[in-house]
Backbone bond lengths (Angstrom), bond angles and torsions (degrees), N, CA, C in turn:
res aa  C-N    CA-C-N  psi(-1)  N-CA   C-N-CA  omega(-1)  CA-C   N-CA-C  phi
1 M - - - 1.345 - - 1.530 113.87 -
2 T 1.295 120.43 132.95 1.461 124.32 -178.29 1.541 106.69 -103.11
3 H 1.387 111.75 128.49 1.437 116.30 -179.94 1.429 109.19 -108.46
4 K 1.499 119.81 139.84 1.381 117.22 179.42 1.486 115.93 -73.55
5 A 1.244 121.54 145.89 1.408 121.78 -164.61 1.556 108.75 -149.49
6 I 1.331 119.72 152.44 1.345 129.15 164.43 1.435 109.01 -116.28
7 D 1.446 119.53 121.75 1.390 119.92 175.80 1.526 110.04 -92.75
8 C 1.391 117.67 115.05 1.346 118.90 -169.52 1.674 114.24 -87.08
9 L 1.221 114.09 10.59 1.522 121.23 169.72 1.496 114.50 -166.58
10 I 1.215 110.72 117.26 1.564 120.67 169.32 1.548 105.46 -133.75
11 N 1.330 112.87 141.85 1.452 129.32 178.05 1.503 112.35 -98.71
12 V 1.252 116.91 107.62 1.587 115.70 174.84 1.562 113.02 -117.52
13 H 1.523 116.09 13.04 1.288 122.94 -176.98 1.556 113.07 -100.14
14 F 1.300 120.38 -10.41 1.318 121.21 -172.33 1.636 114.26 -61.13
15 G 1.330 112.61 -35.67 1.458 119.19 -178.52 1.551 114.94 -76.98
16 E 1.393 118.47 2.25 1.364 128.52 -177.52 1.698 109.50 -76.33
17 T 1.306 111.69 -21.23 1.474 114.27 -178.48 1.545 109.99 -123.25
18 D 1.408 110.82 148.41 1.447 111.23 175.64 1.440 123.31 -73.38
19 K 1.384 110.25 -26.50 1.492 118.30 -179.82 1.417 113.48 -128.22
20 Q 1.368 124.77 113.58 1.442 134.65 168.86 1.409 109.88 -58.95
21 P 1.471 118.96 147.89 1.409 122.76 165.83 1.494 113.07 -54.56
22 T 1.181 116.65 154.68 1.481 122.55 175.62 1.479 118.56 -52.45
23 W 1.490 109.12 -43.01 1.492 119.04 -179.79 1.610 108.27 -66.62
24 M 1.217 118.27 -34.67 1.529 120.70 179.79 1.574 109.39 -67.96
25 L 1.401 119.83 -40.87 1.297 123.19 176.94 1.565 110.59 -62.19
26 K 1.334 119.45 -39.02 1.434 125.10 -175.38 1.562 106.70 -74.77
27 V 1.416 120.80 -27.71 1.462 121.11 176.54 1.505 105.07 -71.22
28 R 1.379 121.78 -42.33 1.308 119.88 -178.54 1.516 116.47 -71.49
29 D 1.270 119.37 -32.92 1.513 124.00 -170.83 1.568 109.21 -88.88
30 D 1.388 107.80 -44.69 1.632 114.42 -176.91 1.401 118.57 -85.11
31 Y 1.414 113.87 -39.28 1.343 119.06 -163.14 1.602 112.10 -99.52
32 F 1.302 115.40 -52.77 1.474 125.01 177.69 1.485 114.93 -92.82
33 K 1.382 118.17 -15.39 1.444 120.23 178.55 1.614 108.95 55.14
34 G 1.314 112.53 41.55 1.424 119.01 178.09 1.465 119.68 -77.45
35 P 1.326 117.34 167.25 1.461 119.79 -176.52 1.566 107.85 -85.19
36 E 1.449 115.16 163.68 1.218 122.66 173.04 1.581 113.71 -47.07
37 S 1.251 113.79 -46.06 1.411 123.55 -170.08 1.638 111.85 -69.66
38 M 1.318 115.30 5.20 1.443 117.33 176.07 1.487 112.96 -58.84
39 F 1.398 116.67 -33.34 1.441 117.69 -176.08 1.506 111.89 -107.32
40 A 1.284 117.54 25.33 1.458 118.62 177.98 1.592 110.12 -81.42
41 P 1.259 117.99 162.70 1.500 121.28 172.70 1.394 112.56 -56.17
42 V 1.346 119.31 147.40 1.415 124.23 177.08 1.522 115.35 -102.53
43 D 1.323 119.94 130.83 1.338 126.38 -172.93 1.617 109.67 -91.05
44 L 1.257 122.97 123.21 1.530 128.52 -169.39 1.599 104.49 -60.42
45 A 1.279 118.87 -46.41 1.381 123.38 -173.99 1.476 113.30 -69.32
46 E 1.468 117.24 -35.16 1.447 117.18 178.76 1.512 109.36 -78.40
47 L 1.323 118.29 -34.90 1.518 120.17 175.64 1.581 106.72 -58.25
48 L 1.346 115.81 -53.39 1.502 116.66 -177.56 1.542 111.80 -58.23
49 D 1.284 121.65 -31.76 1.389 126.11 177.59 1.433 111.83 -64.24
50 E 1.326 117.97 -47.57 1.351 126.29 -178.32 1.601 108.85 -68.88
51 M 1.237 118.35 -37.93 1.454 117.35 177.09 1.579 110.09 -69.48
52 D 1.245 115.69 -40.02 1.563 117.07 179.68 1.569 106.40 -63.95
53 E 1.281 119.56 -45.27 1.522 123.03 177.77 1.414 111.10 -55.08
54 Q 1.341 120.24 -33.69 1.530 120.12 -174.82 1.532 109.74 -104.81
55 G 1.284 121.02 4.64 1.468 119.85 176.04 1.517 110.80 79.51
56 V 1.179 121.06 17.10 1.467 125.88 177.02 1.553 114.49 -79.15
57 A 1.329 114.06 94.97 1.514 119.37 -174.83 1.450 115.84 -70.48
58 K 1.342 117.10 -27.12 1.500 122.90 179.21 1.499 110.05 -152.23
59 A 1.324 115.08 147.04 1.385 123.82 176.65 1.610 111.63 -130.46
60 I 1.246 115.56 150.63 1.473 119.96 178.81 1.502 108.47 -114.65
61 L 1.335 117.11 123.62 1.482 124.93 -172.03 1.470 107.28 -102.16
62 M 1.434 110.79 139.71 1.470 118.21 179.81 1.488 106.19 -70.08
63 D 1.368 117.52 139.23 1.455 127.95 173.60 1.391 112.30 -138.29
64 S 1.389 124.08 -177.49 1.397 125.13 -177.24 1.509 114.17 -153.65
65 V 1.304 115.92 136.36 1.494 114.60 -179.13 1.453 108.83 -70.74
66 A 1.443 115.75 -36.82 1.411 116.76 -174.65 1.606 118.61 -77.52
67 K 1.400 105.80 -27.01 1.455 111.85 179.89 1.513 105.92 -141.46
68 P 1.263 119.16 82.85 1.473 121.39 -175.14 1.539 113.50 -59.89
69 S 1.476 114.51 142.62 1.359 119.61 -173.33 1.482 107.37 -91.00
70 V 1.279 121.04 112.96 1.467 130.94 179.66 1.587 106.23 -53.78
71 T 1.328 115.69 -48.39 1.378 120.89 -172.37 1.543 109.19 -68.04
72 A 1.316 118.18 -49.44 1.437 118.87 179.08 1.529 116.39 -59.34
73 R 1.321 112.87 -38.74 1.505 115.12 -179.04 1.552 107.97 -72.56
74 K 1.371 117.24 -33.24 1.519 116.52 175.59 1.421 110.38 -70.67
75 F 1.400 129.11 -32.84 1.322 122.86 178.45 1.538 114.66 -72.73
76 V 1.212 114.18 -34.31 1.475 121.88 172.80 1.519 113.31 -60.22
77 E 1.385 116.57 -44.68 1.405 120.81 177.44 1.448 112.40 -65.05
78 A 1.397 117.68 -38.82 1.440 120.16 -176.68 1.515 110.86 -77.09
79 K 1.402 121.31 -27.93 1.437 123.54 -172.97 1.554 109.81 -138.17
80 P 1.367 121.04 63.07 1.448 119.36 -171.51 1.535 111.13 -66.71
81 D 1.358 117.91 -17.69 1.475 113.26 178.51 1.484 109.49 -84.51
82 R 1.377 125.00 -10.56 1.456 123.95 -178.17 1.491 113.28 -110.80
83 F 1.386 117.39 -7.17 1.448 118.75 -174.31 1.469 115.65 -138.34
84 A 1.297 119.71 143.79 1.526 123.61 169.61 1.463 103.55 -138.58
85 L 1.423 112.47 178.29 1.467 121.30 -172.68 1.478 114.04 -114.58
86 A 1.343 112.27 152.72 1.528 120.33 177.44 1.570 99.81 -117.08
87 M 1.356 122.23 116.42 1.419 122.87 -174.42 1.431 115.42 -99.10
88 G 1.334 119.84 112.00 1.446 123.23 178.37 1.571 111.54 -111.22
89 G 1.253 117.80 -149.51 1.492 122.72 171.62 1.540 113.93 70.28
90 L 1.337 115.58 28.15 1.465 119.41 -171.88 1.589 109.94 -94.15
91 N 1.427 117.52 127.71 1.401 118.72 177.20 1.436 111.48 -87.26
92 L 1.374 119.90 104.89 1.261 122.24 -170.99 1.643 116.97 -85.03
93 L 1.446 113.84 -10.39 1.309 119.21 170.92 1.493 118.50 -82.40
94 R 1.287 116.45 -18.46 1.457 130.44 167.26 1.451 109.28 -125.61
95 P 1.394 122.35 72.50 1.361 119.05 -162.01 1.472 117.93 -80.95
96 M 1.339 119.74 -23.36 1.474 115.90 -165.54 1.528 112.90 -71.41
97 P 1.312 121.04 -41.32 1.604 117.65 172.51 1.446 109.65 -51.18
98 A 1.306 118.10 -50.94 1.593 121.57 -171.67 1.349 106.97 -65.57
99 L 1.319 125.38 -38.38 1.546 126.84 -173.02 1.664 105.03 -75.01
100 R 1.297 111.36 -36.63 1.572 108.86 176.59 1.544 112.19 -65.20
101 E 1.415 111.77 -37.17 1.507 115.48 178.50 1.530 110.09 -69.00
102 L 1.370 120.85 -37.07 1.439 123.32 173.25 1.506 110.69 -57.93
103 S 1.255 116.65 -49.96 1.435 117.85 179.97 1.486 112.09 -58.89
104 A 1.339 119.28 -39.95 1.450 119.18 179.83 1.502 111.96 -69.15
105 V 1.329 116.98 -38.02 1.511 122.92 179.86 1.638 111.41 -63.26
106 V 1.391 108.40 -40.95 1.366 116.17 -179.01 1.585 112.89 -64.87
107 A 1.398 115.49 -32.98 1.449 123.60 -177.52 1.556 107.19 -75.25
108 D 1.413 116.89 -25.63 1.470 119.64 -169.16 1.479 114.20 -102.73
109 L 1.365 113.33 -27.02 1.485 118.56 -169.24 1.536 110.38 -129.21
110 P 1.314 117.90 161.45 1.479 118.00 175.48 1.485 114.56 -81.26
111 V 1.403 116.97 90.63 1.421 119.95 -172.88 1.514 103.66 -100.42
112 A 1.400 120.06 120.48 1.480 125.78 -178.28 1.512 106.48 -77.24
113 Y 1.375 122.56 -42.09 1.329 119.58 -169.54 1.616 104.26 -162.85
114 A 1.399 115.92 160.84 1.503 120.63 168.84 1.533 104.67 -100.22
115 V 1.265 114.91 160.76 1.530 122.68 -175.47 1.423 116.75 -143.68
116 V 1.331 117.36 130.82 1.400 124.28 173.24 1.530 116.74 -130.39
117 G 1.267 117.57 135.99 1.488 122.17 178.31 1.493 108.20 -112.06
118 P 1.390 116.60 100.31 1.541 120.87 -171.66 1.535 108.86 -56.85
119 S 1.329 123.72 -30.21 1.428 122.46 -178.87 1.509 113.03 -71.96
120 F 1.321 115.41 -27.06 1.450 124.94 -168.91 1.510 115.98 -87.06
121 W 1.180 118.23 2.85 1.552 119.36 177.18 1.530 113.30 -144.38
122 G 1.285 122.97 158.68 1.402 121.39 178.53 1.584 114.51 62.51
123 D 1.280 122.41 19.07 1.399 127.22 -177.82 1.531 110.95 62.63
124 G 1.324 119.23 28.85 1.437 125.82 178.75 1.501 112.44 59.76
125 Q 1.357 116.76 32.65 1.426 123.43 174.61 1.611 118.24 -85.80
126 Y 1.220 112.38 -12.21 1.510 115.79 -170.91 1.434 116.09 -117.77
127 P 1.361 118.21 97.82 1.484 120.43 174.47 1.527 111.57 -64.17
128 P 1.345 115.93 157.92 1.471 114.89 178.33 1.566 116.86 -62.00
129 S 1.221 120.75 -14.42 1.462 121.50 172.17 1.387 115.01 -77.60
130 D 1.397 121.09 -3.34 1.492 123.24 177.87 1.494 108.51 -78.98
131 A 1.432 111.80 148.20 1.399 120.71 -173.95 1.472 112.16 -65.54
132 V 1.432 121.09 -14.53 1.407 119.55 177.35 1.419 113.87 -56.09
133 Y 1.411 114.76 -35.42 1.526 116.66 -178.94 1.514 116.19 -78.82
134 Y 1.396 119.69 -4.36 1.357 120.31 -168.44 1.626 112.14 -68.10
135 P 1.299 116.52 -40.06 1.485 116.43 169.97 1.735 116.65 -49.84
136 L 1.260 103.75 -50.36 1.410 109.98 174.80 1.665 119.09 -60.48
137 Y 1.354 111.35 -38.25 1.434 114.00 179.82 1.604 104.32 -71.60
138 T 1.293 121.89 -39.40 1.430 123.79 -177.64 1.617 108.23 -65.35
139 K 1.319 115.91 -40.20 1.542 116.12 -177.65 1.511 108.56 -71.88
140 C 1.362 121.00 -35.02 1.445 120.55 177.40 1.575 110.65 -70.55
141 C 1.247 115.91 -30.37 1.527 115.29 170.91 1.521 110.08 -69.21
142 E 1.219 118.31 -46.86 1.552 121.69 176.54 1.456 110.41 -54.11
143 L 1.349 119.25 -45.69 1.464 122.04 -174.42 1.633 108.61 -84.06
144 D 1.309 116.40 -10.88 1.486 120.07 -167.65 1.486 113.83 50.25
145 L 1.385 110.59 48.32 1.425 124.02 178.93 1.527 112.51 -102.12
146 P 1.234 121.37 118.40 1.483 119.79 173.79 1.665 109.67 -51.78
147 L 1.338 108.09 152.06 1.476 119.78 173.08 1.493 113.15 -126.49
148 F 1.321 118.87 112.67 1.422 123.06 170.65 1.483 113.40 -89.23
149 M 1.351 121.35 131.76 1.513 126.29 -179.12 1.482 107.51 -125.10
150 N 1.268 122.48 127.52 1.409 125.04 174.36 1.646 113.78 -59.43
151 T 1.331 110.71 130.72 1.404 117.19 174.17 1.446 111.16 -128.33
152 G 1.385 120.83 160.13 1.430 121.83 -174.36 1.439 110.99 92.27
153 L 1.344 119.34 152.07 1.430 124.57 171.27 1.431 115.95 -54.30
154 P 1.295 120.88 120.39 1.507 117.76 -178.75 1.502 114.14 -72.78
155 G 1.334 113.68 156.41 1.489 119.95 179.28 1.513 116.27 -66.51
156 P 1.311 114.00 -38.88 1.602 114.53 -179.34 1.627 107.76 -72.13
157 P 1.357 111.00 162.01 1.494 113.45 -178.32 1.529 109.29 -86.18
158 I 1.330 109.50 78.53 1.631 119.12 -178.74 1.518 99.69 -135.29
159 P 1.372 112.97 159.55 1.613 125.87 -179.65 1.597 101.81 -51.09
160 G 1.277 118.36 136.26 1.374 129.35 177.28 1.497 118.58 -114.42
161 E 1.262 120.58 -20.68 1.424 120.21 -167.97 1.498 112.79 -63.94
162 V 1.383 115.95 -27.87 1.421 116.30 180.00 1.639 112.23 -64.66
163 Q 1.236 115.27 -13.19 1.536 121.43 -175.89 1.564 109.40 -97.86
164 N 1.396 115.72 11.21 1.486 116.07 165.23 1.461 108.26 -61.52
165 P 1.291 121.84 132.69 1.480 124.10 176.65 1.556 114.40 -65.50
166 I 1.311 117.41 -14.82 1.399 119.40 -177.00 1.549 106.31 -66.38
167 H 1.335 125.67 -20.57 1.346 126.17 178.54 1.624 110.13 -69.17
168 L 1.221 115.30 -23.44 1.407 120.63 177.94 1.549 116.04 -69.75
169 D 1.364 114.96 -22.12 1.422 120.52 176.62 1.498 115.87 -50.15
170 R 1.364 112.38 -52.26 1.516 114.94 175.18 1.410 115.23 -63.56
171 V 1.313 116.42 -33.72 1.496 118.70 176.58 1.413 114.23 -59.32
172 C 1.311 116.83 -48.66 1.382 124.86 -171.07 1.601 107.52 -67.58
173 V 1.269 112.75 -37.39 1.521 117.12 173.63 1.491 116.99 -65.61
174 R 1.349 115.36 -36.85 1.482 117.57 178.52 1.534 115.39 -85.40
175 F 1.358 113.71 -25.23 1.458 119.84 -179.38 1.322 109.85 -129.76
176 P 1.467 117.79 74.49 1.488 119.32 177.41 1.499 110.57 -70.04
177 E 1.239 119.75 -13.77 1.523 122.50 179.18 1.424 114.32 -78.91
178 L 1.384 116.98 -19.11 1.449 119.46 -174.59 1.407 110.94 -75.49
179 R 1.375 116.40 136.66 1.364 121.82 174.50 1.540 108.39 -93.35
180 L 1.321 115.67 108.48 1.423 126.61 -164.16 1.456 119.16 -115.81
181 A 1.272 125.76 133.47 1.363 124.83 -174.05 1.492 110.61 -131.73
182 M 1.331 127.14 135.46 1.356 126.67 170.80 1.524 113.06 -89.91
183 M 1.296 117.48 127.01 1.411 124.18 -164.27 1.585 107.66 -104.60
184 H 1.287 117.88 152.41 1.511 125.28 175.73 1.539 108.13 60.78
185 G 1.337 124.55 36.74 1.262 124.76 178.98 1.515 118.18 68.49
186 A 1.355 122.51 -152.35 1.455 122.54 178.31 1.496 111.08 -154.40
187 D 1.307 120.03 33.12 1.386 123.75 -178.52 1.565 110.17 -67.29
188 P 1.375 127.94 137.02 1.488 119.44 -4.68 1.450 114.51 -94.41
189 W 1.343 116.95 32.42 1.504 121.24 -169.02 1.628 104.91 -110.71
190 W 1.303 118.93 37.74 1.426 116.65 -175.67 1.550 112.12 -59.25
191 D 1.281 114.63 -42.76 1.512 118.20 -176.83 1.373 114.10 -63.47
192 V 1.297 117.80 -32.59 1.424 124.15 178.09 1.531 111.73 -66.93
193 A 1.330 114.91 -49.20 1.373 125.22 170.78 1.547 117.37 -51.07
194 I 1.334 115.61 -44.81 1.364 123.25 178.83 1.516 112.61 -69.07
195 R 1.227 118.86 -40.23 1.456 127.77 174.91 1.553 114.51 -62.60
196 L 1.353 110.41 -39.62 1.506 120.50 169.59 1.488 113.88 -60.62
197 M 1.215 115.54 -44.61 1.530 120.28 179.88 1.471 109.49 -66.32
198 I 1.335 114.40 -43.93 1.593 115.50 173.43 1.562 111.73 -55.42
199 K 1.176 112.05 -36.56 1.611 119.14 -176.63 1.486 117.74 -73.04
200 Y 1.353 110.09 -42.67 1.410 123.70 -171.99 1.524 116.56 -112.91
201 A 1.283 123.59 123.97 1.496 129.51 -169.03 1.511 107.06 -82.23
202 N 1.410 117.97 -15.48 1.404 117.34 -175.19 1.485 113.48 -101.82
203 L 1.234 120.23 9.26 1.452 132.43 -169.64 1.596 111.73 -108.76
204 R 1.428 112.34 128.45 1.456 119.35 177.48 1.442 110.58 -129.71
205 L 1.357 115.98 174.47 1.472 117.60 173.83 1.557 109.36 -137.34
206 V 1.255 116.40 145.59 1.536 119.88 -178.82 1.554 107.49 -124.39
207 T 1.404 112.93 135.04 1.433 114.76 -171.57 1.611 112.11 -93.43
208 S 1.227 117.35 30.44 1.404 120.51 176.80 1.420 111.56 -55.13
209 A 1.330 117.75 144.89 1.499 133.22 -179.62 1.496 105.25 62.59
210 W 1.227 123.44 15.07 1.540 123.16 170.04 1.425 110.14 -107.82
211 S 1.394 115.56 129.56 1.445 113.91 173.25 1.624 106.39 -75.29
212 P 1.256 117.04 126.88 1.398 124.62 -174.02 1.641 115.75 -53.20
213 R 1.335 112.02 -30.02 1.486 116.88 176.57 1.513 112.46 -70.23
214 H 1.364 118.34 -16.38 1.468 122.08 -177.21 1.566 111.32 -105.40
215 L 1.333 115.14 8.52 1.437 117.75 174.07 1.526 112.45 -64.01
216 P 1.268 124.52 149.18 1.445 122.31 -173.91 1.500 106.48 -85.46
217 Q 1.418 111.80 151.23 1.463 123.16 179.16 1.517 111.17 -52.22
218 S 1.277 115.69 -38.31 1.397 119.93 -174.54 1.503 116.37 -59.94
219 L 1.466 110.11 -39.26 1.443 119.35 174.17 1.549 111.58 -71.85
220 L 1.290 115.60 -41.70 1.513 117.02 176.31 1.533 115.60 -59.07
221 H 1.382 109.25 -40.40 1.586 113.44 173.86 1.683 112.68 -61.81
222 F 1.416 108.16 -42.58 1.476 111.60 177.70 1.400 114.52 -63.64
223 M 1.366 122.83 -38.71 1.421 127.87 169.98 1.450 118.44 -56.96
224 S 1.340 115.36 -28.52 1.454 123.42 179.88 1.456 115.32 -93.98
225 T 1.368 117.21 -1.48 1.447 119.58 -171.23 1.523 106.86 -133.69
226 R 1.384 117.16 -107.61 1.393 119.31 -172.34 1.582 111.55 -73.58
227 G 1.328 118.18 -14.40 1.459 124.34 -173.89 1.512 117.05 -109.25
228 K 1.350 111.71 25.37 1.537 114.28 174.40 1.411 118.74 -50.33
229 G 1.360 121.86 -30.97 1.420 120.57 -175.87 1.444 114.28 -111.68
230 R 1.366 113.21 20.04 1.570 117.73 -169.04 1.544 115.13 -107.11
231 V 1.403 117.82 -25.16 1.553 116.67 -172.24 1.406 110.35 -115.87
232 M 1.328 115.27 135.88 1.451 131.65 -169.78 1.516 107.77 -114.13
233 F 1.391 110.22 149.03 1.503 116.84 177.02 1.461 112.11 -98.55
234 A 1.391 112.78 144.93 1.403 122.40 175.76 1.536 108.60 -153.85
235 S 1.297 122.27 145.90 1.506 122.47 179.55 1.472 106.98 -98.15
236 D 1.382 125.36 -35.22 1.436 124.14 -166.15 1.530 113.41 67.22
237 S 1.424 114.55 27.13 1.395 118.96 -177.64 1.521 109.44 -60.51
238 P 1.387 120.90 144.37 1.540 124.11 7.22 1.510 111.82 -85.67
239 V 1.261 120.97 4.61 1.458 118.04 175.76 1.495 113.39 -49.18
240 L 1.300 113.98 -53.30 1.434 122.51 168.82 1.528 105.97 -123.48
241 S 1.395 116.45 142.01 1.511 112.96 -172.99 1.469 110.36 -80.67
242 I 1.404 115.58 155.08 1.425 120.06 176.73 1.518 111.45 -55.49
243 T 1.280 113.16 -46.55 1.600 123.72 -176.27 1.468 106.16 -56.69
244 R 1.306 117.59 -52.14 1.528 117.86 -176.52 1.533 109.70 -61.91
245 C 1.218 118.08 -48.06 1.499 120.75 -176.12 1.453 115.47 -63.13
246 V 1.373 116.32 -44.66 1.520 120.15 175.05 1.580 112.83 -61.37
247 K 1.276 112.49 -44.61 1.437 115.32 -176.34 1.507 107.35 -67.59
248 E 1.286 122.27 -42.25 1.434 121.35 -177.76 1.488 110.39 -70.16
249 A 1.298 116.95 -39.43 1.505 117.43 169.73 1.504 113.72 -49.78
250 A 1.344 117.18 -51.15 1.481 123.66 -175.14 1.586 107.36 -66.11
251 A 1.239 120.96 -18.53 1.472 123.75 -175.84 1.596 108.37 -90.41
252 L 1.358 114.97 -11.13 1.539 113.96 -178.30 1.604 106.65 -71.31
253 E 1.339 113.53 157.57 1.378 120.17 -178.27 1.627 110.48 -84.10
254 L 1.317 111.07 69.17 1.390 120.34 177.90 1.558 111.91 -115.41
255 T 1.312 116.37 152.81 1.486 117.47 176.55 1.416 108.86 -77.90
256 P 1.316 118.36 154.09 1.480 120.07 179.37 1.453 117.24 -46.41
257 E 1.359 113.54 -43.24 1.544 120.31 173.24 1.482 114.62 -58.09
258 V 1.344 117.94 -43.66 1.517 119.20 -176.87 1.474 107.65 -72.81
259 L 1.301 115.06 -41.01 1.568 118.42 177.32 1.427 116.22 -56.88
260 D 1.434 114.78 -42.61 1.460 118.45 -179.94 1.499 106.62 -69.92
261 A 1.263 120.09 -40.25 1.626 116.92 177.17 1.535 112.19 -60.07
262 Y 1.311 115.22 -40.53 1.523 118.98 178.05 1.413 113.11 -66.52
263 L 1.373 122.36 -44.85 1.361 124.60 -174.51 1.526 119.35 -81.44
264 Y 1.412 109.47 -24.86 1.410 115.90 -167.30 1.537 114.95 -134.70
265 Q 1.440 108.53 -66.58 1.475 113.39 -164.03 1.433 118.24 -67.20
266 N 1.508 114.34 -33.99 1.388 111.59 -179.29 1.632 116.41 -69.41
267 A 1.294 115.49 -27.82 1.440 118.79 175.03 1.603 106.57 -74.63
268 Q 1.253 117.74 -43.29 1.530 119.17 175.41 1.542 109.77 -53.06
269 D 1.411 118.81 -44.53 1.428 121.47 -174.41 1.598 106.69 -70.31
270 F 1.331 115.21 -46.82 1.449 123.05 -171.33 1.607 114.78 -66.78
271 L 1.300 107.42 -43.89 1.476 118.56 -167.37 1.587 110.71 -103.46
272 F 1.212 119.81 -37.87 1.563 118.39 -167.27 1.492 116.44 -126.73
273 S 1.407 115.97 16.65 1.457 122.77 178.76 1.621 111.59 -116.98
274 G 1.259 110.50 32.54 1.573 114.78 177.19 1.494 114.93 -71.59
């Protein structure tokens, strides 16, 4: 049985550079044990075929303000009904030029959300509660643009404490209007993430880069009870394949209603029903 899905994160930009950063190679080789082909160029027809086979109605492609992805924007232009963009690459230490560019891109292109990985910039020194993020939070509220922030210890050997979801506690207090989602799960702080979602109505979690069969029981219980509208599906393809993630999600012990919410409806409501 094919289930309808929205994949909240796919990477089609890896093949645009001949040489990946060292940390990306370590993630592939040491953490995900991925194939050499992980960083190969992505073919639009092949991607659409896989999406169709797995019931993925729409996918969100990683892009960047600082270094726009030619591939992602070409795919969006070719199939605007199937693709939207996730916009990263924001310089938060000199924020105004980046935020002006973000506003311009949102006006011109289908941007589903902005994205920041606290461990991946500034040598991991700035937790989300730091004031350097406040201009971005304000701009996202003004644009009514969701913001996805990496949570959980990152795979690469870089500082990870700033991605403890507890730092979002102050963010949610100060910016209740901000549509905020925790990205890449929250390991090893799943229970903190769940408690925060119970506490704050504007907070979600995305299971990108997580094999669904490895999701903790506490999260699956939350998804089936108080958190039916809070957790969204993503593969982070090609880090994990769309096919693998959809099939593993379908095999979870979730009711059809909860599975539909996880795979499709929660993302549709949070990202595309404004």
